[in-house]
FIVOTI-953424 format. One record per residue (C-alpha): x, y, z; residue number from 0. Coordinates in Angstrom, 2 decimals. Layout:
N
east north up n
X Y Z NUM;
...
END
This chain:
130
east north up n
-43.35 32.93 -6.52 0;
-41.72 30.57 -8.92 1;
-41.43 27.06 -7.43 2;
-38.93 24.54 -8.75 3;
-37.44 21.36 -7.29 4;
-34.66 22.42 -4.92 5;
-32.14 19.57 -4.83 6;
-30.75 20.37 -1.37 7;
-34.24 20.62 0.11 8;
-35.18 17.38 -1.66 9;
-32.18 15.58 -0.14 10;
-33.05 16.88 3.33 11;
-36.70 15.83 3.00 12;
-35.75 12.33 1.82 13;
-33.06 11.88 4.47 14;
-35.45 12.99 7.21 15;
-38.21 10.67 6.05 16;
-35.87 7.70 5.69 17;
-34.20 8.38 9.05 18;
-37.59 8.02 10.75 19;
-38.47 4.87 8.80 20;
-37.42 1.50 10.33 21;
-34.99 -0.05 7.87 22;
-34.80 3.25 5.94 23;
-31.02 3.04 5.84 24;
-30.38 6.55 7.17 25;
-29.00 6.69 10.69 26;
-28.21 10.39 10.90 27;
-28.00 13.61 8.94 28;
-24.88 15.73 9.48 29;
-25.41 19.26 8.24 30;
-22.32 21.31 7.46 31;
-22.91 25.00 8.03 32;
-20.66 27.05 5.75 33;
-20.67 30.82 5.99 34;
-19.04 33.23 3.53 35;
-15.41 32.49 2.63 36;
-12.76 34.54 4.38 37;
-10.27 36.26 2.05 38;
-7.31 34.60 3.82 39;
-8.94 31.17 3.90 40;
-11.52 29.51 6.06 41;
-15.09 30.61 6.59 42;
-17.14 33.16 8.47 43;
-19.83 31.97 10.89 44;
-22.92 30.62 9.17 45;
-25.66 33.28 9.13 46;
-28.29 31.37 11.13 47;
-30.41 34.52 11.38 48;
-31.30 34.15 7.70 49;
-33.12 30.90 8.44 50;
-35.99 32.89 9.93 51;
-36.75 34.09 6.40 52;
-37.48 30.59 5.12 53;
-40.99 29.91 3.93 54;
-43.68 28.64 6.27 55;
-45.24 26.98 3.22 56;
-44.26 23.73 1.51 57;
-42.33 23.83 -1.74 58;
-45.01 22.11 -3.80 59;
-42.60 21.08 -6.57 60;
-39.93 19.73 -4.21 61;
-42.38 17.99 -1.88 62;
-44.22 16.38 -4.80 63;
-40.93 15.04 -6.16 64;
-39.99 13.75 -2.68 65;
-43.39 12.09 -2.39 66;
-42.95 10.33 -5.74 67;
-39.54 9.01 -4.69 68;
-40.82 7.84 -1.31 69;
-43.70 6.01 -3.01 70;
-41.19 4.28 -5.30 71;
-39.25 3.24 -2.20 72;
-42.40 1.68 -0.78 73;
-43.19 4.09 2.04 74;
-46.83 4.20 3.07 75;
-49.18 6.86 1.82 76;
-49.59 8.28 5.35 77;
-45.86 8.99 5.51 78;
-45.86 10.45 1.99 79;
-48.76 12.77 2.83 80;
-46.98 13.93 6.01 81;
-43.87 14.76 3.98 82;
-45.95 16.58 1.37 83;
-47.20 18.99 4.06 84;
-43.77 19.97 5.45 85;
-42.85 23.60 5.00 86;
-39.36 24.63 3.96 87;
-38.79 25.98 7.48 88;
-40.00 22.73 9.09 89;
-37.60 20.64 7.02 90;
-34.66 22.78 8.10 91;
-35.79 22.79 11.73 92;
-35.84 18.97 11.69 93;
-32.29 18.87 10.37 94;
-31.08 21.47 12.86 95;
-32.26 19.34 15.79 96;
-29.27 17.12 15.07 97;
-25.69 18.10 15.65 98;
-23.97 19.82 12.76 99;
-20.52 21.04 11.82 100;
-19.90 24.80 11.87 101;
-17.20 25.29 9.21 102;
-15.96 28.49 10.85 103;
-14.82 26.40 13.86 104;
-12.43 24.30 11.80 105;
-10.61 26.72 9.51 106;
-9.70 25.54 6.06 107;
-11.63 23.25 3.74 108;
-9.40 20.25 4.50 109;
-10.01 20.58 8.25 110;
-13.77 20.87 7.71 111;
-13.78 17.77 5.50 112;
-11.66 15.86 8.03 113;
-14.01 16.78 10.88 114;
-17.08 15.73 8.88 115;
-15.47 12.45 7.84 116;
-14.43 11.71 11.41 117;
-17.94 12.28 12.74 118;
-19.49 10.10 10.04 119;
-17.00 7.29 10.72 120;
-17.69 7.47 14.47 121;
-21.41 7.05 13.79 122;
-20.75 4.10 11.48 123;
-18.48 2.42 14.03 124;
-21.08 2.88 16.78 125;
-23.68 1.19 14.57 126;
-21.34 -1.69 13.70 127;
-20.61 -2.31 17.40 128;
-24.32 -2.60 18.29 129;
END
């Protein structure tokens, strides 16, 4: 198929690599799972079943771009090569290991944004207190 740089996948790859890197500056990744919009407001449950259809192969274009960025940031070639081998499915599986926000649990867009902001601030405050 046609392979282009997927910006969301790129962000997830970079965040995952930097989260694992001492001094990488990323403490956590908070995915927000948004299903289809409900006609009256809010969101349906995120269709997690569709994740099984993700590719077991790397996105060559996206991974190459991530590798170039990680090299510019000074990460070692071993780490870059590891990232270059990650499949689309593996990247998402890494992100899903962490807690996320299911938009359908919180109702409207404002409530979802408030919940996300609250969780991010709690993480920041925990880090400051260390």
